[in-house]
C-alpha positions, 0 to 999 in steps of 0.5 A, spaced: 500 500 499 502 506 498 505 509 505 502 516 504 495 513 503 497 508 510 500 514 514 493 518 513 489 512 515 493 511 521 492 518 523 485 518 523 485 512 527 489 516 533 484 522 533 480 518 537 484 515 542 485 522 546 477 523 547 476 514 549 481 515 555 478 521 557 471 518 558 474 511 561 475 510 569 481 505 568 488 508 571 492 509 566 497 503 566 491 498 565 489 502 559 495 502 557 497 495 558 490 492 555 491 497 549 498 493 547 496 486 550 490 485 546 494 488 539 500 482 540 495 475 538 493 480 531 502 482 530 504 476 532 500 471 528 501 475 522 509 476 523 509 468 523 505 468 517 508 473 513 516 475 516 518 468 518 525 470 514 526 476 519 528 472 525 535 474 524 534 481 523 530 481 529 536 478 533 541 483 530 536 489 532 534 486 539 537 491 543 534 497 539 527 494 539 527 492 547 529 501 547 524 502 542 519 499 547 521 501 553 520 509 550 513 506 548 511 505 555 513 510 558 510 514 552 503 511 553 504 511 561 505 519 561 501 520 555 495 516 558 495 520 565 496 527 562 489 527 559 486 525 566 489 532 568 489 536 563 484 538 557 484 533 551 487 539 547 493 540 551 494 533 551 494 531 545 498 537 542 503 538 546 505 530 545 505 532 538 511 536 539 514 530 538 517 532 531 520 537 534 524 532 539 525 528 533 530 534 531 533 533 537 534 526 538 535 525 531 541 530 531 544 527 537 545 520 534 544 521 527 548 528 527 543 531 523 541 538 524 536 543 522 537 549 518 535 557 520 528 555 517 527 549 521 530 552 527 525 558 527 520 553 526 521 549 532 522 556 536 514 557 534 512 551 535 516 551 543 512 557 544 505 555 542 506 550 547 508 555 552 501 558 552 498 553 552 501 550 559 501 557 560 493 558 559 492 551 564 497 553 569 492 559 571 487 554 571 489 549 575 496 546 577 493 540 575 492 541 568 500 544 569 502 537 571 499 534 566 501 538 562 508 536 564 507 529 562 504 530 555 511 533 554 515 526 557 510 523 553 512 526 546 520 526 549 519 518 549 515 518 543 521 521 539 525 516 541 521 511 539 520 514 532 527 515 531 529 508 533 523 505 528 525 509 522 532 506 523 530 498 525 524 498 520 530 498 514 531 491 516 525 488 520 518 487 517 512 492 520 509 486 523 516 483 527 517 489 529 510 491 531 511 484 536 517 485 538 516 493 541 508 492 543 511 486 547 516 489 550 512 495 552 506 491 554 511 486 559 514 494 562 507 497 563 505 489 566 510 490 571 510 497 573 502 495 574 505 489 579 509 494 582 504 499 584 499 494 586 494 497 580 489 491 578 489 488 570 483 484 571 475 486 574 473 491 570 466 492 567 464 491 561 465 498 559 472 498 560 473 493 556 470 495 550 474 501 550 481 497 551 478 494 545 476 500 541 484 502 544 487 496 541 483 496 535 483 504 532 490 507 535 494 501 536 493 497 531 490 502 524 494 508 528 501 505 531 502 500 526 500 504 520 505 509 521 511 504 523 509 501 516 510 509 514 517 509 517 520 504 513 519 509 506 518 515 509 523 520 514 521 520 521 519 528 521 514 527 515 511 521 519 511 525 525 509 532 522 503 527 519 500 525 525 499 533 527 492 532 524 491 528 531 490 533 535 485 537 530 481 531 530 481 529 538 479 536 539 473 536 534 471 529 537 472 532 544 467 538 543 462 534 539 461 528 544 456 530 550 460 527 555 466 530 554 465 537 550 471 540 551 471 547 548 480 549 548 481 556 550 483 562 547 490 561 549 490 553 548 487 555 541 492 560 539 498 556 542 495 550 538 496 555 531 503 557 533 505 549 534 502 547 526 505 553 524 511 553 527 512 545 525 510 547 518 514 552 516 520 547 519 518 541 514 516 546 508 524 548 509 527 540 510 529 536 505 528 528 504 532 525 509 537 520 506 536 513 508 539 511 515 544 506 517 540 499 519 540 497 526 545 491 523 550 496 521 549 495 513 546 501 509 540 498 505 541 503 499 549 506 499 548 509 493 541 513 495 545 515 502 552 518 498 547 522 494 544 525 500 550 527 504 553 533 499 546 535 499 547 536 506 554 539 507 552 545 502 545 546 505 550 546 511 554 551 509 549 555 505 546 556 512 552 558 515 553 563 509 547 566 511 
C-alpha cells in the first residue's frame, strides 16, 4: 500500500485515542497495558505468517527494539496520565510536539542538524507550547502537571520514532510491532504489579474502551505509522501525526460526555505549534536513508548522494 495512504489512515485512527482515555475510568497504566496486550495476538500471528525470514534481523536489532519498547511504554503511561489532568487538546497537542524532539534526537544520534528556517519553526512551536501550558497553569496546578507529563510523553515518542526509522530498514512491520509492543506491555505490566494496580476485574464498559484503543489507535494508528517509517523520514511521519490534535479536539468538543471548548490561549498556542512545525517541514529536504540496526546501509548510493546536499545546505545556512 502507499505509505502516504497508510499514514493518513493511521492519523485518523489515532485521533480518537485522547477522547477515549478521557471517558475511561481505569488507571492509566492498566489502560496502556491492555491497549498493547490486546494487539499482540494479531501482530504476532501476522509476523509468523508473513515475516519468518526476519528472525535474524530481529536478533541483530534486539537491543534497539527493547529500547524502543521502553520508550513506547513511557510514552503511553505519561500521555494517558496527562489526559486525566489537563484538557484533551492541550495533552494531544503537546505530545504532538514530538517532531521537534525528533530533530533533537536525530541531531544527537545521527548528526543531523536543522537549518535556520527549521530553527525558527522550532522556536514558534516551543512558544506555542508555552502558551498552552500557561493557559492551563492559570486554571490549576493539576493542568500544569498534565502538560509536563505530556511533554515527557513527547520526548519518549521521539526516541521511539527515531529508533523505528532506523530498525524498520531491516525488520518487517509486524515483527517490529510484535517485539516493541511486547516489551512495552511487559514493562507496563511490571509497573502495574509494583504499584499494586489491578489489571483485571473491570466492568464491560472499560473492556470495550480497551478493545477500541487496541483496534484503532494501536493496531491501525501506531502500526500504520511504523509501516510508513520504512519509506518516509521520521520527521515527515511525526509531522503528519499533527492531524491528531485537530481530530481529537473536534471529538472532545462534539462528544457531550466531554464537551471541552479549548481556551483562547490554548487555541492560539496550538496554531503557533502547527505553524512552527509547518515552517520547519517546509524548509526541510528528504532525509537520507538511515543506517540500519545491523550496521549495513540498505542503499549506499542514495545515502552517498544525499550527503553532499546536506553539506551544501549546511554551508549555505552558515553563510547566511
